[in-house]
VOBA-1610 file (N, C-alpha, C; in pm, whole numbers, padded with zeros to 5 digits, always signed):
BEGIN
Met+00694+00351-08125Met+00669+00377-08268Met+00532+00443-08281Thr+00528+00553-08350Thr+00402+00623-08371Thr+00329+00566-08491Val+00202+00536-08474Val+00122+00484-08584Val+00069+00601-08663Pro+00097+00613-08791Pro+00051+00729-08868Pro-00099+00728-08883Val-00156+00847-08889Val-00298+00860-08911Val-00325+00856-09060Thr-00405+00758-09102Thr-00442+00749-09242Thr-00532+00865-09279Arg-00513+00921-09396Arg-00594+01035-09436Arg-00740+00994-09442Leu-00823+01080-09385Leu-00964+01049-09373Leu-01040+01084-09501Ala-01149+01012-09526Ala-01236+01045-09637Ala-01310+01173-09607Pro-01366+01239-09708Pro-01438+01364-09684Pro-01550+01346-09584Ala-01565+01443-09496Ala-01664+01434-09388Ala-01805+01418-09441Leu-01836+01486-09550Leu-01972+01478-09602Leu-02007+01336-09643Cys-01912+01265-09704Cys-01938+01127-09746Cys-01967+01040-09626Leu-01888+01057-09520Leu-01910+00975-09402Leu-02044+01008-09337Leu-02080+01135-09335Leu-02209+01172-09278Leu-02322+01102-09350Met-02313+01093-09484Met-02416+01023-09560Met-02419+00875-09525Val-02299+00815-09511Val-02293+00673-09476Val-02352+00650-09339Met-02312+00733-09241Met-02359+00716-09103Met-02508+00739-09093Thr-02557+00842-09163Thr-02700+00873-09157Thr-02782+00762-09219Ser-02735+00709-09334Ser-02811+00603-09398Ser-02808+00475-09316Ala-02693+00448-09250Ala-02686+00328-09166Ala-02784+00338-09052Ala-02789+00456-08987Ala-02882+00473-08876Ala-03025+00463-08925Ala-03053+00521-09041Ala-03188+00516-09095Ala-03229+00374-09127Ala-03133+00295-09177Ala-03164+00156-09210Ala-03204+00079-09086Val-03135+00109-08973Val-03168+00039-08850Val-03308+00076-08804Val-03340+00205-08808Val-03472+00248-08765Val-03580+00188-08854Gly-03549+00171-08983Gly-03648+00119-09076Gly-03669-00030-09067Gln-03579-00102-08999Gln-03593-00245-08987Gln-03699-00281-08883Ala-03741-00407-08885Ala-03827-00455-08778Ala-03752-00442-08647Pro-03819-00398-08540Pro-03750-00374-08414Pro-03683-00501-08362Arg-03561-00485-08312Arg-03494-00596-08245Arg-03564-00619-08111Pro-03585-00741-08073Pro-03658-00768-07950Pro-03597-00702-07827Ala-03462-00692-07823Ala-03398-00640-07703Ala-03371-00491-07710Ala-03398-00427-07823Ala-03360-00288-07841Ala-03463-00194-07781Thr-03416-00078-07741Thr-03504+00026-07690Thr-03547+00116-07804Ala-03675+00148-07812Ala-03724+00237-07917Ala-03669+00377-07896Pro-03650+00454-08004Pro-03598+00590-07990Pro-03685+00674-07898Asp-03623+00756-07816Asp-03690+00841-07719Asp-03711+00979-07782Ala-03833+01029-07775Ala-03862+01159-07835Ala-03784+01271-07765Met-03748+01249-07636Met-03673+01350-07564Met-03531+01365-07620Ala-03469+01253-07656Ala-03331+01249-07705Ala-03238+01323-07609Ala-03117+01355-07657Ala-03020+01422-07571Ala-03067+01562-07536Arg-03034+01606-07416Arg-03071+01739-07370Arg-02946+01827-07361Pro-02958+01956-07385Pro-02840+02044-07384Pro-02788+02064-07243Pro-02662+02104-07230Pro-02608+02134-07097Pro-02679+02252-07035Ile-02678+02256-06904Ile-02747+02363-06831Ile-02652+02478-06799Gly-02528+02446-06762Gly-02433+02549-06723Gly-02382+02631-06840Gln-02339+02753-06810Gln-02287+02842-06913Gln-02139+02815-06941Asp-02067+02767-06841Asp-01924+02744-06857Asp-01887+02607-06801Ser-01969+02507-06832Ser-01949+02374-06776Ser-01846+02295-06856Val-01795+02188-06797Val-01706+02094-06863Val-01792+01983-06920Asn-01794+01970-07052Asn-01883+01875-07119Asn-01800+01772-07195Phe-01829+01643-07174Phe-01751+01541-07243Phe-01835+01418-07274Leu-01781+01339-07366Leu-01840+01215-07414Leu-01766+01098-07350Val-01839+00992-07314Val-01779+00872-07256Val-01808+00753-07347Leu-01702+00685-07392Leu-01714+00570-07481Leu-01629+00456-07428Gly-01683+00335-07432Gly-01605+00220-07389Gly-01622+00101-07481Asp-01514+00025-07500Asp-01516-00098-07577Asp-01569-00073-07718Thr-01499+00013-07788Thr-01549+00067-07914Thr-01488+00007-08040Gly-01366-00047-08031Gly-01284-00061-08151Gly-01310-00180-08239Thr-01434-00200-08281Thr-01467-00314-08366Thr-01459-00282-08515Gly-01487-00158-08552Gly-01496-00122-08693Gly-01620-00175-08761Asp-01717-00224-08685Asp-01836-00283-08745Asp-01953-00184-08747Arg-02065-00230-08798Arg-02181-00143-08817Arg-02229-00081-08687Ala-02230-00159-08579Ala-02278-00106-08452Ala-02194+00012-08405Gln-02063+00004-08425Gln-01977+00115-08385Gln-02013+00242-08464Tyr-02036+00226-08594Tyr-02073+00341-08676Tyr-02208+00399-08633Glu-02300+00313-08595Glu-02432+00360-08553Glu-02424+00437-08422Val-02344+00387-08329Val-02325+00461-08204Val-02254+00593-08232Ala-02154+00591-08321Ala-02084+00714-08356Ala-02178+00815-08418Ala-02272+00768-08501Ala-02369+00858-08562Ala-02456+00925-08456Gln-02498+00848-08355Gln-02577+00905-08246Gln-02494+01002-08162Ala-02366+00969-08143Ala-02280+01059-08065Ala-02262+01192-08137Trp-02249+01187-08270Trp-02239+01312-08348Trp-02371+01388-08345Lys-02482+01318-08356Lys-02614+01383-08348Lys-02630+01450-08213Ala-02588+01381-08107Ala-02599+01438-07972Ala-02513+01563-07957His-02400+01566-08029His-02311+01681-08019His-02378+01809-08068Gln-02473+01796-08158Gln-02543+01914-08207Gln-02628+01979-08098Val-02668+01899-08002Val-02751+01947-07890Val-02667+01968-07765Phe-02574+01877-07743Phe-02489+01879-07625Phe-02344+01890-07674Pro-02293+02011-07692Pro-02162+02030-07758Pro-02044+01997-07666Tyr-02018+01868-07651Tyr-01904+01825-07569Tyr-01774+01864-07639Glu-01672+01885-07556Glu-01544+01936-07606Glu-01440+01825-07625Phe-01457+01714-07553Phe-01359+01605-07561Phe-01429+01475-07526Ala-01357+01363-07547Ala-01411+01231-07520Ala-01311+01150-07440Ile-01361+01072-07345Ile-01275+00977-07276Ile-01310+00837-07327Met-01207+00755-07345Met-01223+00619-07396Met-01180+00521-07288Leu-01263+00421-07261Leu-01246+00334-07145Leu-01177+00201-07177Gly-01107+00195-07288Gly-01031+00076-07321Gly-01098-00015-07421Asp-01021-00113-07471Asp-01058-00194-07586Asp-01091-00102-07702Asn-00993-00016-07728Asn-01006+00088-07829Asn-00989+00034-07971Ile-00909-00072-07985Ile-00885-00136-08115Ile-00883-00287-08093Tyr-00983-00357-08144Tyr-00982-00503-08139Tyr-00903-00559-08257Gly-00834-00670-08235Gly-00763-00735-08344Gly-00628-00672-08369Gln-00587-00670-08495Gln-00456-00616-08531Gln-00455-00464-08515Glu-00333-00410-08507Glu-00318-00266-08487Glu-00226-00206-08594Arg-00258-00236-08719Arg-00190-00175-08832Arg-00251-00038-08859Pro-00184+00048-08937Pro-00243+00178-08968Pro-00385+00167-09023Gln-00412+00068-09109Gln-00546+00054-09165Gln-00648+00012-09060Asp-00601-00056-08953Asp-00692-00094-08845Asp-00731+00027-08761Phe-00636+00116-08736Phe-00668+00239-08665Phe-00765+00325-08747Ala-00746+00323-08878Ala-00837+00399-08965Ala-00978+00341-08960Arg-00989+00209-08974Arg-01121+00145-08980Arg-01192+00146-08844Asn-01117+00128-08736Asn-01177+00109-08605Asn-01180+00235-08519Phe-01123+00344-08570Phe-01129+00470-08495Phe-01148+00591-08583Glu-01060+00612-08678Glu-01063+00737-08754Glu-01191+00754-08835Arg-01233+00649-08904Arg-01353+00663-08988Arg-01481+00672-08905Pro-01501+00585-08804Pro-01625+00598-08727Pro-01641+00736-08662Tyr-01532+00794-08615Tyr-01541+00921-08542Tyr-01486+01038-08622Gln-01490+01025-08754Gln-01432+01128-08839Gln-01495+01264-08816Leu-01627+01269-08805Leu-01694+01397-08788Leu-01655+01463-08656Leu-01638+01382-08553Leu-01594+01435-08424Leu-01452+01488-08434Leu-01365+01412-08499Leu-01226+01455-08515Leu-01218+01582-08598Asp-01297+01588-08704Asp-01298+01708-08788Asp-01348+01830-08713Ala-01435+01807-08613Ala-01489+01916-08533Ala-01395+01958-08421Gly-01279+01893-08411Gly-01182+01931-08310Gly-01202+01864-08175Ile-01286+01761-08169Ile-01305+01688-08044Ile-01178+01608-08015Ser-01119+01628-07899Ser-01000+01551-07862Ser-01041+01426-07786Phe-00962+01320-07802Phe-00987+01194-07735Phe-00875+01167-07635His-00912+01105-07523His-00817+01071-07417His-00846+00927-07376Ala-00760+00834-07418Ala-00788+00692-07403Ala-00719+00631-07283Ala-00782+00526-07230Ala-00718+00433-07137Ala-00703+00300-07209Leu-00611+00217-07162Leu-00585+00090-07227Leu-00675-00020-07172Gly-00727-00104-07263Gly-00805-00221-07224Gly-00726-00348-07242Asn-00786-00460-07206Asn-00715-00588-07215Asn-00694-00634-07359His-00767-00577-07455His-00746-00610-07596His-00652-00510-07665Asp-00598-00416-07590Asp-00516-00309-07649Asp-00368-00335-07626Ser-00289-00309-07730Ser-00145-00311-07716Ser-00099-00186-07642Pro+00002-00199-07553Pro+00057-00079-07489Pro+00110+00023-07589Asn+00138-00022-07713Asn+00187+00072-07815Asn+00083+00176-07853Gln-00044+00155-07816Gln-00146+00255-07844Gln-00115+00389-07778Arg-00033+00385-07674Arg-00003+00511-07604Arg+00076+00607-07692Tyr+00132+00557-07802Tyr+00207+00643-07894Tyr+00120+00694-08010Tyr-00003+00649-08015Tyr-00093+00691-08124Tyr-00153+00827-08085Lys-00111+00930-08152Lys-00140+01067-08108Lys-00290+01096-08091Pro-00378+01048-08181Pro-00520+01080-08162Pro-00580+01023-08034Phe-00514+00930-07966Phe-00564+00879-07839Phe-00523+00967-07721Gly-00441+01067-07745Gly-00411+01168-07644Gly-00340+01119-07520Met-00263+01010-07532Met-00200+00952-07414Met-00058+01003-07391Gly-00003+01072-07488Gly+00129+01131-07471Gly+00239+01031-07444Gly+00223+00908-07494Gly+00324+00806-07476Gly+00322+00739-07339Gln+00218+00762-07259Gln+00212+00711-07122Gln+00101+00607-07105Arg+00127+00502-07026Arg+00023+00404-06994Arg-00082+00463-06901Phe-00041+00555-06816Phe-00131+00622-06723Phe-00090+00768-06716Tyr-00186+00856-06701Tyr-00157+01000-06712Tyr-00272+01078-06651Thr-00250+01208-06631Thr-00352+01295-06575Thr-00356+01425-06654Tyr-00471+01488-06654Tyr-00489+01617-06720Tyr-00606+01688-06654Gln-00615+01818-06676Gln-00719+01896-06609Gln-00796+01980-06709Lys-00928+01986-06689Lys-01018+02071-06766Lys-01089+02162-06665Gln-01056+02289-06668Gln-01107+02385-06570Gln-01081+02332-06429Asp-01185+02310-06349Asp-01163+02265-06211Asp-01188+02115-06195Val-01169+02040-06305Val-01188+01895-06304Val-01058+01828-06345Arg-01007+01740-06259Arg-00885+01665-06292Arg-00921+01521-06322Phe-00867+01472-06434Phe-00893+01336-06481Phe-00767+01252-06463Tyr-00787+01124-06427Tyr-00679+01028-06410Tyr-00711+00907-06496Ala-00636+00889-06605Ala-00653+00774-06694Ala-00553+00667-06650Leu-00604+00552-06606Leu-00520+00448-06548Leu-00511+00327-06639Asp-00405+00250-06622Asp-00389+00123-06692Asp-00423+00011-06595Ser-00546-00037-06601Ser-00591-00140-06508Ser-00543-00279-06546Asn-00475-00292-06660Asn-00416-00421-06697Asn-00299-00458-06607Tyr-00228-00356-06562Tyr-00104-00381-06486Tyr-00087-00269-06384Met-00151-00286-06268Met-00145-00185-06164Met-00021-00211-06077Asp+00095-00182-06136Asp+00221-00209-06068Asp+00253-00100-05966Lys+00363-00120-05893Lys+00400-00028-05787Lys+00426+00113-05840Asp+00486+00121-05960Asp+00514+00253-06018Asp+00384+00330-06040Gln+00283+00261-06092Gln+00156+00330-06116Gln+00088+00365-05984Gln+00095+00277-05887Gln+00034+00306-05757Gln+00098+00428-05692Thr+00230+00433-05697Thr+00301+00549-05639Thr+00266+00676-05713Trp+00264+00667-05846Trp+00228+00784-05926Trp+00087+00831-05893Leu-00008+00736-05884Leu-00148+00771-05859Leu-00162+00840-05724Glu-00098+00787-05621Glu-00111+00851-05489Glu-00052+00991-05490Gln+00061+01008-05554Gln+00123+01141-05560Gln+00036+01238-05639Ala-00021+01189-05751Ala-00105+01276-05834Ala-00232+01317-05759Leu-00295+01223-05690Leu-00416+01255-05614Leu-00384+01348-05498Ala-00274+01322-05428Ala-00237+01404-05314Ala-00207+01547-05356Gly-00154+01564-05476Gly-00117+01697-05523Gly-00225+01770-05599Ser-00341+01708-05612Ser-00449+01771-05688Ser-00516+01881-05607Gly-00525+01996-05668Gly-00602+02104-05607Gly-00734+02126-05675Ala-00775+02030-05759Ala-00898+02045-05837Ala-01019+02023-05750Lys-01129+02083-05791Lys-01256+02064-05720Lys-01307+01922-05739Trp-01298+01872-05863Trp-01343+01737-05896Trp-01224+01650-05930Asn-01226+01525-05884Asn-01127+01425-05924Asn-01201+01305-05983Ile-01172+01274-06110Ile-01242+01168-06183Ile-01139+01070-06237Ala-01155+00943-06203Ala-01067+00838-06254Ala-01141+00756-06358Tyr-01067+00706-06456Tyr-01127+00613-06552Tyr-01024+00513-06600Phe-01072+00392-06627Phe-00987+00281-06666Phe-01077+00170-06718His-01020+00056-06752His-01097-00045-06824His-01177-00139-06734His-01114-00199-06635His-01177-00306-06557His-01254-00248-06437Pro-01385-00270-06428Pro-01462-00212-06317Pro-01434-00282-06185Ile-01417-00203-06079Ile-01395-00264-05948Ile-01528-00296-05880Tyr-01637-00242-05932Tyr-01771-00283-05892Tyr-01851-00312-06018Ser-01910-00430-06027Ser-01987-00467-06146Ser-02082-00580-06112Ser-02199-00576-06176Ser-02297-00684-06165Ser-02292-00775-06286Gly-02188-00767-06367Gly-02179-00847-06488Gly-02163-00995-06460Gly-02240-01076-06531Gly-02228-01220-06516Gly-02102-01276-06578Arg-02052-01213-06683Arg-01933-01263-06752Arg-01806-01232-06673His-01794-01112-06619His-01673-01071-06550His-01697-01041-06402Gly-01783-00945-06374Gly-01806-00905-06235Gly-01698-00811-06183Ser-01701-00786-06054Ser-01610-00690-05991Ser-01466-00742-05992Glu-01373-00652-06023Glu-01231-00684-06019Glu-01180-00659-05876Leu-01185-00763-05794Leu-01158-00748-05651Leu-01012-00717-05622Asp-00919-00777-05697Asp-00777-00748-05674Asp-00746-00602-05704Leu-00802-00551-05813Leu-00781-00411-05847Leu-00847-00321-05743Arg-00966-00359-05698Arg-01035-00280-05596Arg-00950-00264-05470Ala-00887-00372-05428Ala-00807-00369-05306Ala-00691-00270-05317Ile-00644-00246-05439Ile-00532-00154-05459Ile-00579-00010-05470Val-00677+00016-05555Val-00709+00156-05588Val-00817+00217-05500Glu-00910+00138-05449Glu-01018+00198-05372Glu-00969+00272-05248Pro-00873+00220-05172Pro-00826+00299-05057Pro-00771+00435-05097Leu-00705+00443-05213Leu-00655+00572-05259Leu-00769+00663-05301Phe-00868+00606-05370Phe-00984+00687-05410Phe-01054+00746-05289Val-01072+00665-05185Val-01141+00711-05065Val-01055+00813-04990Lys-00927+00784-04975Lys-00838+00871-04898Lys-00828+01010-04958Tyr-00823+01017-05091Tyr-00798+01145-05156Tyr-00922+01204-05223Gly-01038+01149-05196Gly-01162+01213-05238Gly-01192+01207-05386Val-01167+01093-05450Val-01214+01076-05588Val-01367+01078-05587Asp-01424+01150-05681Asp-01569+01169-05682Asp-01641+01068-05769Val-01587+01044-05889Val-01655+00960-05988Val-01552+00872-06057Val-01593+00749-06091Val-01507+00654-06161Val-01585+00596-06278Phe-01522+00595-06396Phe-01579+00533-06516Phe-01495+00413-06555Ala-01561+00304-06596Ala-01491+00184-06643Ala-01566+00124-06760Gly-01501+00032-06831Gly-01562-00039-06943Gly-01561-00188-06917His-01509-00265-07013His-01487-00410-07002His-01616-00491-07010Glu-01716-00457-06929Glu-01847-00519-06940Glu-01920-00455-07057His-01977-00534-07145His-02038-00479-07267His-02184-00444-07243Phe-02201-00350-07149Phe-02332-00295-07117Phe-02311-00165-07040Tyr-02422-00104-06999Tyr-02415+00016-06914Tyr-02468-00019-06776Glu-02395+00026-06675Glu-02443+00011-06538Glu-02403+00131-06455Arg-02501+00187-06384Arg-02473+00288-06281Arg-02485+00218-06146Leu-02375+00216-06074Leu-02372+00147-05946Leu-02425+00237-05835Lys-02480+00178-05733Lys-02510+00254-05612Lys-02378+00304-05554Pro-02375+00427-05501Pro-02247+00480-05451Pro-02182+00386-05351Gln-02052+00370-05365Gln-01973+00283-05278Gln-01872+00368-05203Lys-01886+00374-05071Lys-01798+00453-04985Lys-01793+00598-05032Gly-01908+00648-05077Gly-01920+00787-05119Gly-01877+00815-05261Ile-01835+00713-05335Ile-01787+00732-05473Ile-01890+00678-05570His-01910+00750-05681His-02006+00711-05783His-01934+00638-05896Tyr-01980+00517-05928Tyr-01918+00433-06029Tyr-02013+00411-06146Phe-01959+00421-06267Phe-02033+00394-06389Phe-01953+00295-06473Thr-02022+00198-06530Thr-01964+00111-06632Thr-02029+00146-06765Ala-01947+00178-06864Ala-01998+00219-06996Ala-01920+00147-07104Gly-01937+00015-07111Gly-01861-00066-07204Gly-01940-00114-07324Gly-02045-00040-07359Gly-02129-00082-07471Gly-02119+00006-07592Gly-01999+00061-07619Gly-01984+00153-07730Gly-01988+00088-07867Ala-01967-00044-07873Ala-01975-00116-08001Ala-02018-00260-07980Lys-01972-00321-07872Lys-02010-00459-07841Lys-02122-00461-07739Leu-02193-00574-07735Leu-02305-00589-07642Leu-02304-00731-07587Arg-02321-00741-07456Arg-02342-00871-07391Arg-02484-00866-07332Ser-02579-00901-07415Ser-02720-00884-07381Ser-02760-00969-07262Gly-02834-00910-07168Gly-02886-00982-07053Gly-02782-01022-06952Asp-02667-00956-06948Asp-02556-01000-06864Asp-02558-00937-06725Ile-02642-00837-06702Ile-02647-00774-06569Ile-02726-00864-06475Arg-02659-00909-06369Arg-02722-00997-06273Arg-02798-00915-06168Ala-02911-00967-06125Ala-02988-00903-06019Ala-02906-00907-05890Gly-02905-00796-05819Gly-02829-00790-05694Gly-02841-00652-05633Gly-02759-00627-05534Gly-02771-00503-05460Gly-02684-00390-05509Leu-02604-00412-05614Leu-02512-00308-05660Leu-02575-00210-05756Thr-02668-00255-05838Thr-02715-00177-05952Thr-02817-00071-05913Ala-02787+00054-05949Ala-02887+00160-05939Ala-02967+00168-06068Lys-02899+00146-06183Lys-02963+00144-06314Lys-02877+00064-06409Gly-02940-00026-06484Gly-02865-00104-06581Gly-02932-00102-06717Phe-02851-00120-06821Phe-02902-00125-06958Phe-02813-00220-07036Asp-02865-00340-07066Asp-02786-00440-07135Asp-02861-00499-07254Thr-02945-00416-07317Thr-03021-00462-07433Thr-02982-00393-07562Asp-02888-00298-07557Asp-02836-00236-07678Asp-02708-00162-07644Arg-02638-00114-07747Arg-02517-00036-07727Arg-02553+00102-07673Ser-02454+00171-07617Ser-02482+00301-07557Ser-02353+00380-07536Phe-02370+00508-07502Phe-02261+00597-07466Phe-02313+00696-07364Met-02225+00776-07307Met-02266+00873-07205Met-02227+01014-07245Leu-02308+01110-07202Leu-02278+01252-07209Leu-02271+01304-07066Val-02167+01379-07035Val-02147+01425-06898Val-02120+01575-06898Glu-02187+01645-06806Glu-02165+01787-06784Glu-02126+01807-06638Ile-02017+01881-06614Ile-01980+01918-06478Ile-01995+02069-06467Asp-02087+02107-06383Asp-02129+02247-06368Asp-02118+02285-06221Gly-02006+02350-06185Gly-01987+02384-06044Gly-01974+02258-05959Asp-02063+02241-05863Asp-02060+02126-05773Asp-02151+02013-05818Val-02204+02021-05940Val-02299+01921-05988Val-02247+01856-06116Leu-02252+01723-06120Leu-02226+01648-06242Leu-02359+01594-06294Arg-02391+01624-06418Arg-02513+01573-06480Arg-02474+01474-06590Phe-02545+01365-06597Phe-02513+01263-06696Phe-02638+01220-06772Gln-02616+01180-06896Gln-02719+01121-06980Gln-02657+00999-07048Thr-02728+00890-07050Thr-02683+00770-07120Thr-02776+00747-07237Ile-02717+00739-07357Ile-02792+00737-07482Ile-02770+00603-07551Ser-02878+00542-07598Ser-02866+00414-07667Ser-02827+00434-07813Arg-02793+00324-07877Arg-02758+00324-08020Arg-02869+00385-08105Leu-02995+00369-08063Leu-03108+00422-08139Leu-03149+00561-08094Gly-03077+00621-07999Gly-03104+00758-07959Gly-03192+00774-07837Ala-03224+00665-07768Ala-03306+00675-07648Ala-03221+00718-07529Val-03278+00801-07443Val-03215+00832-07315Val-03254+00721-07218Val-03159+00635-07183Val-03190+00519-07100Val-03158+00543-06954Asp-03085+00649-06924Asp-03059+00686-06785Asp-03012+00831-06784Ser-03038+00899-06675Ser-02991+01037-06657Ser-03000+01071-06509Gly-02929+01173-06470Gly-02935+01213-06329Gly-02825+01311-06295Glu-02807+01334-06165Glu-02709+01428-06115Glu-02628+01365-06003Val-02504+01406-05993Val-02416+01370-05883Val-02367+01501-05822Val-02383+01515-05691Val-02333+01633-05621Val-02198+01600-05561Arg-02104+01686-05583Arg-01966+01664-05535Arg-01961+01648-05385Gln-01875+01554-05341Gln-01856+01534-05199Gln-01804+01664-05135Gly-01859+01698-05022Gly-01815+01817-04950Gly-01872+01946-05001Ala-01956+01941-05104Ala-02019+02062-05157Ala-02125+02113-05061Gly-02145+02241-05059Gly-02252+02299-04979Gly-02385+02282-05049Pro-02488+02352-05003Pro-02619+02343-05068Pro-02610+02382-05214Val-02674+02303-05301Val-02672+02327-05446Val-02802+02393-05488
//
């Protein structure tokens, strides 16, 4: 059953609401755990014909924090004009009536939708499988699917139920990929320093051998309500970006996995793939750049 898209309010009205909400936060006394706005803010892409996208995870609350992150994501788009967004699951918390899709997705990201930004969602543990029929999530009625942007192939997986059918499909899709970059994303991280959840070892045992065998370059996951960049594991770069609306403050445990962590405010990611280089920026709810860097594709020559 397809969930109809509720007609959106005028974009200008939402812009005023989002701008005033963000301004109210800046005008308040600083939250002890929050990062102050960074004067650098988001930086524009470097490549002339790069693949640019937004990464959001654990977003579907419909609350003020989601709107504030959405406002920063729209502000970042003015500098870093991403063409599409990937969603890492927990897209809609609670009920999934048409009004819930409107409150928890359509209204927060109205300006992005109006600008033609397409979304490509993966399912989280709080999501009904029926979300795959909701057209704005770009899933085409499938729990797991693949698509390509220039020389980058994306694999959106359903980590709730990694059954034999999905495993067979994933191996065939990876084996048949002629893309320069292979990027997987799903909800449950197979590497995580989170105190609440941690690494999903059963899922790791299934998918990691395929990722290694077929040269997956980068993996994005959500579920943990913070941001974490993991140290490369078996040559693969892992990111957890589950702080798009919810936050589990102070949940990153000290250990050997973390290259960079941020668990004091909500955040999202901006990613540019330019030839053999992936550049990323992680932006907080208040607009601070809390992490950035580059990933060079496996097997690439000198950059």
